[in-house]
C-alpha positions in Angstrom: 0.1 0.2 -0.4 3.0 2.3 0.9 4.4 1.6 -2.2 1.4 2.3 -4.4 0.9 5.6 -2.6 4.4 6.9 -3.4 4.1 5.7 -7.2 0.6 7.8 -7.2 2.0 11.0 -5.7 5.3 11.0 -8.3 2.3 10.4 -11.2 0.5 13.4 -9.8 3.9 15.7 -9.8 4.5 14.4 -12.8 0.8 15.4 -14.5 1.1 18.7 -12.6 4.6 19.7 -13.8 3.8 18.8 -17.2 1.1 21.0 -17.5 2.9 24.0 -15.8 5.6 23.1 -19.0 2.7 23.2 -21.5 0.9 26.6 -20.1 4.5 28.3 -20.0 5.2 26.6 -23.5 2.0 28.1 -24.9 2.5 31.5 -23.8 6.3 32.4 -24.2 7.3 34.1 -27.6 10.1 31.9 -28.4 13.0 33.4 -29.6 14.5 30.7 -32.4 12.5 28.5 -34.5 9.0 26.2 -33.3 11.2 23.0 -34.4 14.8 24.1 -32.5 12.7 25.4 -29.1 10.5 21.8 -29.1 13.8 20.0 -29.3 15.5 22.4 -26.4 11.9 21.6 -24.5 12.1 17.7 -24.7 15.9 17.7 -23.9 15.1 19.7 -21.1 12.5 17.7 -19.8 14.2 14.8 -20.2 17.3 16.3 -18.2 14.7 17.2 -15.2 13.4 13.6 -15.2 17.0 11.8 -15.5 17.9 14.3 -12.5 15.4 13.2 -10.2 16.2 9.3 -11.3 19.6 9.8 -9.9 18.3 12.0 -6.6 15.9 8.7 -5.9 19.0 6.3 -6.6 21.3 8.3 -4.2 18.8 9.0 -1.5 16.4 6.5 -2.3 13.5 8.9 -0.5 10.4 9.8 -2.5 9.7 12.6 0.2 13.3 14.0 -0.4 12.2 14.3 -4.4 9.1 15.6 -3.6 10.3 18.4 -1.5 13.1 19.2 -4.1 10.9 19.7 -7.0 11.3 23.4 -6.5 14.7 23.6 -6.9 15.5 20.6 -9.0 12.4 20.9 -11.3 10.9 24.1 -11.8 13.7 26.8 -11.3 15.5 25.1 -14.2 12.7 25.4 -16.3 12.4 29.2 -15.2 16.4 29.7 -16.4 15.1 27.7 -19.5 12.1 30.2 -20.4 14.6 33.0 -19.7 16.8 31.6 -22.0 14.6 30.6 -25.3 12.2 33.5 -24.6 11.9 36.5 -27.8 10.7 38.9 -25.1 11.8 40.8 -22.4 13.1 39.7 -18.9 10.3 41.0 -17.1 7.8 39.6 -19.4 8.7 36.3 -19.3 8.5 36.8 -15.6 4.8 36.8 -16.4 4.8 33.6 -18.4 6.2 31.3 -16.0 4.6 33.4 -13.3 0.8 32.5 -15.3 2.4 29.0 -15.3 2.6 28.8 -12.1 -0.4 30.4 -11.3 -1.8 27.4 -12.7 0.1 25.1 -10.4 -1.1 26.4 -7.4 -4.6 25.7 -8.8 -4.0 22.2 -9.4 -2.3 21.6 -6.3 -4.6 23.0 -4.1 -7.7 21.1 -6.4 -5.1 17.9 -5.5 -5.3 18.3 -1.9 -9.3 18.5 -2.4 -9.5 15.1 -4.2 -7.5 13.6 -1.8 -9.7 14.6 1.2 -13.1 13.6 -1.1 -11.6 10.3 -2.1 -10.3 9.5 1.7 -14.0 10.6 3.1 -15.8 8.5 -0.1 -14.0 5.4 0.2 -12.8 5.4 4.3 -9.3 4.6 3.5 -6.4 5.5 1.0 -5.3 2.1 -0.6 -5.0 0.2 -3.6 -4.5 1.0 -6.9 -8.1 1.9 -7.4 -7.4 5.0 -5.1 -4.7 6.3 -7.3 -6.2 5.5 -10.7 -9.3 7.6 -9.2 -7.3 10.2 -8.1 -5.1 10.7 -11.1 -8.1 10.5 -13.4 -9.3 13.5 -11.9 -6.1 15.2 -11.7 -6.0 14.5 -15.6 -9.2 15.7 -16.4 -8.4 19.3 -13.9 -5.1 19.7 -15.6 -7.0 19.1 -19.1 -9.7 21.7 -18.3 -6.6 23.7 -17.2 -4.7 23.8 -20.9 -7.8 23.9 -22.7 -8.7 27.5 -21.1 -4.9 28.4 -21.6 -4.8 27.2 -25.4 -8.1 28.5 -26.4 -9.1 31.8 -24.4 -6.0 32.8 -23.1 -3.1 32.3 -25.4 -3.3 35.0 -28.4 -4.3 37.8 -26.2 -1.4 37.1 -23.6 1.0 37.4 -26.1 -0.5 40.3 -27.6 -0.2 41.9 -24.3 3.3 40.9 -23.2 4.5 41.9 -27.0 2.5 44.9 -27.0 2.2 46.4 -23.6 5.7 47.9 -23.3 4.6 50.2 -20.3 1.4 48.5 -18.8 2.9 45.2 -18.6 3.6 45.2 -14.5 -0.5 46.0 -13.8 -0.3 42.4 -14.9 2.7 41.2 -13.6 2.5 42.6 -10.2 -0.6 41.3 -8.9 0.5 38.0 -10.5 3.3 37.7 -8.1 1.9 38.8 -5.3 -1.0 36.1 -5.9 1.1 33.4 -6.7 3.3 33.8 -3.2 0.2 34.4 -1.2 -1.8 31.9 -2.4 1.2 29.0 -2.3 1.7 30.5 1.8 -2.0 30.0 2.7 -2.1 27.0 0.8 0.6 25.6 2.1 -0.7 26.5 5.7 -4.3 25.8 5.8 -5.4 22.4 7.1 -9.5 23.2 7.1 -10.7 21.5 4.0 -13.5 23.9 3.6 -10.9 26.7 3.2 -9.0 24.8 0.6 -12.3 24.8 -1.2 -12.6 28.3 -0.2 -9.0 29.0 -1.2 -9.4 27.0 -4.7 -12.4 28.4 -5.8 -10.9 31.8 -5.0 -7.3 31.6 -7.2 -9.6 29.5 -10.0 -11.9 32.9 -9.8 -8.4 35.0 -10.4 -7.8 33.3 -12.8 -10.3 33.6 -15.0 -10.7 37.1 -14.4 -6.7 37.5 -15.2 -8.0 35.7 -19.1 -11.3 37.9 -19.3 -8.8 41.2 -18.5 -6.1 39.9 -21.4 -9.1 39.6 -23.8 -10.4 43.1 -23.0 -6.9 44.5 -23.9 -6.5 42.6 -27.0 -10.0 44.2 -27.9 -9.0 47.5 -27.0 -5.4 47.1 -29.1 -7.5 46.1 -32.0 -9.6 48.7 -32.1 -6.9 51.3 -32.2 -5.5 49.2 -34.7 -9.1 49.9 -36.6 -8.7 53.3 -35.4 -5.6 53.8 -37.3 -6.8 52.4 -40.2 -9.3 54.9 -40.3 -6.8 57.5 -39.8 -4.9 56.0 -42.7 -7.4 56.0 -45.1 -9.0 59.4 -43.8 -5.8 61.0 -44.7 -5.6 59.0 -48.3 -9.1 60.7 -49.2 -7.6 63.5 -48.1 -4.8 63.8 -50.2 -7.1 62.7 -53.3 -9.4 65.4 -52.5 -6.4 67.8 -52.4 -5.5 66.4 -56.1 -9.0 66.7 -57.1 -8.6 70.2 -56.0 -5.7 70.7 -58.1 -6.5 69.4 -61.2 -9.6 71.0 -61.2 -8.0 74.8 -60.5 -5.7 73.6 -63.6 -8.4 72.8 -65.6 -10.5 76.5 -64.8 -6.9 78.3 -65.7 -6.6 76.2 -69.0 -10.1 77.0 -70.0 -9.6 81.0 -69.3 -6.9 80.7 -71.2 -8.3 78.9 -74.1 -9.1 81.6 -76.0 -5.8 83.4 -76.1 -4.5 80.2 -77.1 -7.1 79.9 -80.6 -5.9 83.3 -81.2 -2.1 82.4 -81.2 -2.9 78.9 -83.3 -5.1 81.1 -85.6 -2.6 83.9 -86.6 0.1 80.6 -87.1 -2.5 79.4 -89.5 -2.7 82.6 -91.3 1.2 82.4 -92.1 1.0 78.9 -92.6 3.9 77.6 -90.1 2.7 74.4 -89.7 5.9 73.1 -87.4 4.8 75.9 -84.8 1.3 74.6 -84.8 2.6 71.3 -83.8 5.0 72.0 -81.6 2.2 74.4 -80.3 -0.6 72.0 -79.9 1.8 69.6 -78.1 2.6 72.1 -75.4 -1.2 72.4 -75.1 -1.5 68.7 -75.0 1.1 68.4 -71.7 -1.0 71.1 -69.7 -4.4 69.1 -70.6 -3.4 66.4 -69.1 -2.3 68.2 -65.7 -6.1 68.5 -65.5 -7.0 64.7 -65.7 -7.7 62.8 -62.7 -6.3 59.3 -63.0 -8.5 56.7 -62.4 -7.2 52.9 -62.3 -10.5 51.0 -61.2 -14.6 51.5 -61.0 -13.8 51.3 -57.1 -13.5 54.7 -55.6 -11.8 53.5 -52.3 -9.3 51.4 -53.5 -8.8 53.9 -56.7 -8.0 56.5 -53.7 -5.7 54.0 -52.2 -3.6 53.4 -55.6 -3.9 57.2 -56.8 -2.0 57.9 -53.1 0.2 55.4 -53.1 0.9 55.4 -56.4 1.1 59.3 -57.2 3.3 59.0 -54.3 5.8 56.6 -55.5 6.0 57.9 -59.1 8.0 60.8 -58.2 10.9 58.2 -57.3 10.3 55.3 -59.3 8.7 53.5 -62.6 5.5 52.0 -62.1 3.5 49.9 -63.9 -0.2 49.0 -63.2 -2.7 46.1 -64.0 -6.0 47.2 -62.2 -9.6 45.1 -62.3 -11.4 45.8 -59.5 -15.0 47.0 -60.5 -17.1 49.1 -58.3 -18.9 46.5 -56.0 -16.3 43.7 -55.2 -18.1 41.9 -52.3 -14.9 41.6 -50.1 -14.7 44.3 -46.7 -13.1 47.2 -48.6 -10.9 48.2 -45.5 -9.1 44.9 -46.0 -8.5 45.6 -49.7 -7.1 48.5 -49.2 -4.5 47.8 -46.3 -3.0 45.2 -48.3 -2.6 47.2 -51.2 -1.3 50.6 -49.0 1.0 48.2 -46.4 2.5 46.6 -49.9 3.1 49.3 -51.7 4.6 51.3 -48.8 7.0 48.3 -48.4 7.6 48.4 -52.5 8.7 51.9 -52.4 10.6 51.6 -49.3 12.5 48.8 -50.8 13.0 50.7 -54.1 14.1 53.8 -52.6 17.5 52.0 -51.4 18.8 51.4 -55.2 20.9 54.7 -56.2 20.1 54.7 -59.6 16.4 56.5 -60.3 16.2 54.1 -63.5 15.9 50.8 -61.8 13.0 51.7 -59.0 10.3 49.9 -60.8 7.4 48.0 -59.5 4.5 46.0 -60.7 1.0 46.5 -59.4 -1.3 43.5 -60.1 -5.4 44.0 -58.6 -7.8 41.6 -60.2 -11.2 40.2 -58.9 -12.1 36.8 -60.6 -15.8 35.5 -61.2 -16.4 37.7 -58.6 -15.0 34.8 -55.9 -11.2 35.4 -56.2 -9.1 38.0 -55.8 -5.3 38.6 -57.0 -3.2 40.8 -55.7 0.8 41.0 -57.0 3.1 43.7 -56.1 6.3 43.2 -57.6 9.8 45.7 -57.0 13.4 45.7 -57.6 15.7 45.0 -54.2 18.5 46.1 -53.4 19.5 43.2 -51.7 18.1 39.8 -51.4 15.3 39.0 -49.2 15.1 35.9 -46.8 11.8 34.5 -45.9 11.0 32.7 -42.7 8.8 30.2 -41.6 5.7 32.3 -41.4 6.4 33.3 -45.5 7.5 37.3 -44.2 10.6 38.3 -44.5 12.8 38.2 -42.1 15.2 41.2 -42.8 12.4 43.7 -42.9 11.2 42.3 -39.1 14.8 42.8 -37.7 14.9 46.6 -38.5 11.9 47.2 -37.0 9.5 47.3 -40.0 7.6 44.1 -40.9 4.5 44.8 -38.9 2.4 46.1 -42.0 2.9 42.8 -43.4 1.6 41.0 -40.6 -1.6 43.0 -40.8 -1.7 41.7 -44.5 -1.3 38.1 -43.3 -4.2 38.8 -41.4 -6.1 40.3 -44.0 -5.6 37.8 -46.1 -6.1 34.8 -43.5 -9.4 36.1 -42.9 -10.8 35.2 -46.3 -8.7 31.9 -46.5 -7.1 33.2 -48.5 -3.1 32.5 -49.3 -0.5 34.7 -49.4 3.3 34.1 -50.9 6.7 36.3 -50.6 9.4 35.5 -53.0 12.3 37.0 -54.3 14.6 36.5 -57.6 16.9 37.9 -59.8 16.9 41.1 -57.8 12.6 41.4 -57.3 11.0 40.7 -54.7 7.3 40.0 -55.4 4.2 39.7 -52.9 1.1 37.2 -54.2 -1.9 37.2 -52.5 -5.4 35.1 -53.3 -8.2 35.7 -50.9 -11.4 33.8 -51.3 -14.9 35.5 -50.6 -16.7 33.7 -48.8 -20.5 32.9 -48.8 -23.0 35.8 -48.4 -24.3 34.8 -45.5 -20.8 34.3 -43.7 -18.8 37.5 -45.2 -17.9 39.6 -42.1 -20.1 42.8 -41.5 -16.6 43.7 -39.0 -13.5 43.3 -38.1 -12.9 40.3 -36.1 -11.5 41.0 -32.6 -8.5 38.9 -31.1 -10.3 37.2 -28.5 -14.4 38.0 -29.1 -15.1 34.5 -29.4 -13.0 33.3 -25.9 -15.0 36.0 -24.3 -18.6 35.0 -25.0 -17.8 31.0 -24.6 -15.8 32.0 -21.2 -18.9 34.5 -20.0 -20.6 31.9 -17.5 -17.3 30.6 -16.2 -16.3 34.2 -15.2 -19.7 35.0 -14.2 -19.6 32.1 -11.6 -16.3 32.8 -10.4 -17.1 36.5 -10.0 -19.3 35.3 -7.2 -16.9 33.8 -5.0 -14.2 37.3 -5.7 -17.3 39.7 -4.2 -16.8 37.1 -0.9 -13.5 37.3 -0.8 -11.4 39.7 1.4 -8.6 39.2 -0.9 -10.6 41.2 -3.5 -11.1 44.9 -2.4 -11.6 47.0 -5.4 -14.5 45.1 -7.8 -13.5 45.7 -11.7 -17.6 47.1 -12.4 -20.4 48.9 -10.6 -23.5 47.9 -12.2 -26.7 49.6 -11.0 -29.9 49.1 -12.4 -32.9 50.6 -11.0 -36.3 50.4 -12.0 -39.1 52.8 -11.0 -42.9 52.9 -11.5 -43.6 57.0 -12.6 -47.3 56.3 -12.7 -47.8 56.3 -16.7 -44.3 55.8 -17.3 -42.0 52.9 -16.5 -38.5 54.3 -16.1 -35.3 51.9 -16.3 -31.7 53.1 -16.1 -28.5 50.9 -16.1 -25.0 52.4 -15.1 -21.9 50.4 -15.8 -18.5 52.6 -15.0 -18.7 55.2 -18.1 -21.7 53.1 -19.8 -25.0 54.7 -19.2 -28.9 53.7 -20.7 -31.7 54.6 -19.8 -35.3 54.5 -20.9 -38.5 56.1 -19.8 -41.7 54.8 -22.1 -45.5 54.3 -21.2 -46.5 52.0 -18.6 -49.2 50.0 -20.8 -46.6 50.0 -23.9 -46.8 46.2 -24.1 -50.5 46.1 -24.2 -50.9 49.0 -27.0 -51.7 48.9 -30.4 -48.8 50.4 -31.0 -46.5 47.9 -28.3 -44.6 45.6 -30.8 -43.4 48.4 -33.4 -42.4 50.4 -30.5 -40.7 47.7 -28.8 -38.7 46.4 -32.0 -37.8 50.2 -32.7 -36.2 50.1 -28.9 -34.6 46.5 -29.6 -32.9 48.7 -32.7 -31.9 51.6 -30.3 -30.6 49.0 -27.4 -28.0 47.3 -30.4 -26.8 50.5 -31.9 -26.3 51.4 -27.7 -24.4 48.1 -27.1 -22.3 48.9 -30.8 -20.8 52.0 -29.7 -20.3 50.6 -26.2 -18.2 47.4 -27.1 -16.1 50.3 -29.3 -15.7 52.1 -26.1 -16.0 55.3 -28.2 -14.4 58.3 -26.7 -14.7 56.2 -23.4 -17.9 57.8 -22.6 -21.3 56.3 -24.0 -25.0 56.9 -23.0 -28.0 56.9 -24.5 -31.6 58.1 -23.0 -34.7 56.6 -24.7 -38.2 58.8 -24.0 -41.8 59.4 -25.1 -43.4 62.6 -25.5 -47.2 62.5 -26.8 -47.8 64.6 -30.0 -51.6 65.0 -30.2 -54.0 62.8 -27.9 -57.9 63.6 -28.7 -61.4 61.7 -29.7 -59.8 60.3 -33.7 -56.4 60.2 -33.2 -53.3 59.4 -30.8 -49.5 60.8 -32.5 -46.7 59.1 -29.7 -43.1 59.8 -30.4 -40.2 58.0 -29.3 -36.6 59.5 -29.1 -33.6 58.2 -28.5 -30.5 60.2 -28.0 -27.4 58.7 -28.5 -23.9 60.5 -26.9 -20.7 58.8 -28.1 -18.5 61.5 -28.3 -20.7 63.8 -30.0 -24.5 63.6 -30.0 -27.3 61.7 -32.2 -30.7 61.8 -32.4 -33.4 59.0 -33.7 -36.9 59.4 -33.1 -40.1 57.2 -34.3 -43.6 58.5 -34.6 -46.6 56.5 -34.5 -50.1 58.0 -35.2 -53.1 55.4 -34.2 -56.7 56.2 -35.6 -58.6 55.5 -32.5 -61.9 54.6 -34.5 -60.5 51.1 -36.3 -57.4 50.8 -33.4 -54.9 51.0 -36.2 -51.6 52.3 -36.7 -51.5 54.3 -39.6 -49.1 54.6 -42.7 -49.1 56.9 -45.6 -50.9 54.6 -47.6 -54.0 54.9 -45.4 -53.9 58.4 -45.6 -53.7 59.4 -49.5 -54.7 57.8 -52.9 -51.8 56.7 -55.4 -49.9 59.6 -56.7 -49.1 60.9 -53.1 -45.2 60.2 -52.7 -44.7 62.6 -55.7 -46.6 65.5 -54.6 -45.3 65.2 -51.0 -41.4 64.9 -52.2 -42.0 68.1 -55.0 -43.5 70.0 -51.9 -40.6 69.6 -49.6 -38.0 69.7 -52.6 -39.8 73.3 -53.4 -39.6 73.9 -49.4 -36.5 73.0 -49.2 -34.8 75.4 -52.4 -36.8 78.2 -50.6 -35.0 77.7 -47.4 -31.2 77.3 -48.9 -32.1 80.1 -51.2 -33.0 82.3 -48.2 -29.8 81.2 -46.3 -32.0 79.6 -43.0 -30.8 76.1 -44.1 -29.0 74.0 -46.2 -30.1 70.4 -47.4 -28.8 67.7 -49.7 -30.3 68.8 -53.1 -29.2 69.5 -56.7 -27.1 72.6 -57.4 -25.1 73.1 -54.4 -21.7 70.7 -53.4 -23.6 67.7 -52.7 -23.2 64.4 -55.2 -26.2 63.3 -57.7 -25.8 60.3 -54.6 -26.2 62.8 -51.7 -29.3 64.7 -52.8 -32.6 64.1 -52.0 -34.6 62.5 -54.6 -37.9 61.7 -52.5 -39.6 59.7 -49.9 -41.0 56.2 -49.3 -44.0 55.0 -48.2 -42.6 53.9 -44.9 -41.2 57.6 -44.4 -41.5 58.8 -40.0 -44.4 60.7 -40.4 -47.3 62.7 -37.6 -50.2 64.5 -37.8 -49.6 67.7 -35.8 -52.8 69.1 -33.2 -53.7 71.2 -36.5 -54.0 67.5 -38.1 -51.5 68.7 -40.7 -49.5 65.7 -42.0 -45.7 66.6 -41.1 -42.3 64.8 -42.9 -39.6 64.2 -40.3 -36.1 62.8 -41.5 -33.4 61.8 -39.4 -29.9 63.3 -38.7 -27.5 63.5 -41.8 -30.4 62.0 -44.1 -31.4 65.4 -45.6 -29.2 67.5 -44.0 -25.9 68.1 -42.3 -26.1 67.2 -38.7 -26.1 70.6 -37.3 -29.5 70.9 -38.8 -30.8 68.2 -36.2 -34.0 66.5 -37.3 -35.8 68.3 -40.1 -39.3 68.7 -40.2 -41.8 69.5 -43.4 -45.3 70.4 -42.9 -47.6 69.5 -45.9 -50.3 72.2 -46.2 -54.0 70.6 -46.9 -54.5 72.1 -50.4 -51.2 70.3 -51.7 -52.7 67.2 -50.7 -56.1 67.8 -51.6 -56.2 65.9 -54.6 -54.5 62.8 -53.3 -56.6 62.8 -50.2 -58.3 59.5 -49.5 
């Protein structure tokens, strides 16, 4: 029996140690290639086991081996981690700190298993006892590895690599918690306290995962924000280029009569040679007024115009672009690939002293609407070595290569493939993106950790309960305050979560009202909008207030309006009106009030009022004749247009902010006179 127990203790320590090694291996950023590091790690584990064997042979004491494990096993593994880690010393401390946190969880879990099996069977004897404990410990170790590899690894690596100044915010608490729980766990004999301690350590582990997932989401949002800033700069440069060309065209047209007079005099003199030369110079001036169009897609064309025009000043550029107006891909991803590869191509070309040898060839082609090909080829000043990840090694060593990593992520997003190569003095980038099914086309960017956050939420919520009970956790991560009050005819709900606020004021009988379903649908849409801005943490503070007001309430009609005001850096208002015919108990639509042809009549009256206000300088609307493009201009209303009937029973058409006018105009309203509607009134 004693021999069986000793074998069991060794087996359990081996399971915990291997789990610790696998956790650290999952989190560390290797300095060398994956194959090399695996070989070195296998050698380390073998050396540690051989050392334990020698220690047992020399002392013949299992207890001595178990007592010295921190020095003979864990300390060498920590030193080894620092030798092969590709990040700094203190960041590596965070890696093995997390590994030891998992070690603590499993050690306390083992104590609870030993106690529970002892209570259940009355004695610790036989192989069944060892196998039962081993099986339960393997399940626990497997679950910890699952959480680490599925939820912790990606956000942890992003945190360690991207958090140069704030990494200590996680490193120091992890080490303090590790030391505290290691001491408490070894000095508590009460099994209930051991269970409580286990739940607390497990809860902290899940909260660390959640914190890192949030950090990864924030980092991705910062990257997305930077991408937006970059594309706004591209659009600004494109706009400035268009303005320059328009000004050149205006000057050219202004001087055209002088050029025609000169040509007329030359023709009278019969000097054809000078006429030809003069026309050639005019052709050159005319080309300066033309805007270069590379493809039909405006966003891709803007990126190409900006980067190609910039590169043409120093390099020879050839393009072969076939990108239609609608491509079925996220245009931001396509532009990111083109912008990063073109920027890298120009940077490499500028290393060549002879301008004639600086050459860039660009190809972008959409084939059969499901395969997008991108090729960028440029001359290179020196051979380029390609790493195992398919990216150039040299650029990473010099501090570049971030752009190509972003390109790689964009390509993989669509299940595509890319290849970097060097041959005969030229570096070539080739990528193929495959268009996903329509239902699977991503509507927003993947944020690292999103899936992990959703799948682990239940575990985190359960863990949070025990954290609130623990005296070790003094500062809660969030404050959630929910209040619901009955204010007579209204029901007011208010939710506060840190700097997020949501307030809802609706009629108390909303669910029983005729318009209840439609109003709740509108409220649900506003909640989705609020949650979207809240998830993006737009300018740190996000608030939404939803309220209602009665426009009129008489024997014939009830007109009620629901207003939603969203504050996210700036403010935006969204309103929805409902007009109920009390006699029929029906929510009215425009079709119920007017006959065929009313859309044209109302649209013409609204356009007339818009033009009148613009001409008088009282307002500014998106109408033809101004600076607005044809697509932006008001064209007419549709059957589902937002409207209400005022106290005088007049029809009032309502538009949302930015729909037909700049945001400074708010929500424009247009009262349609009765005489205008007399011919289409039902």
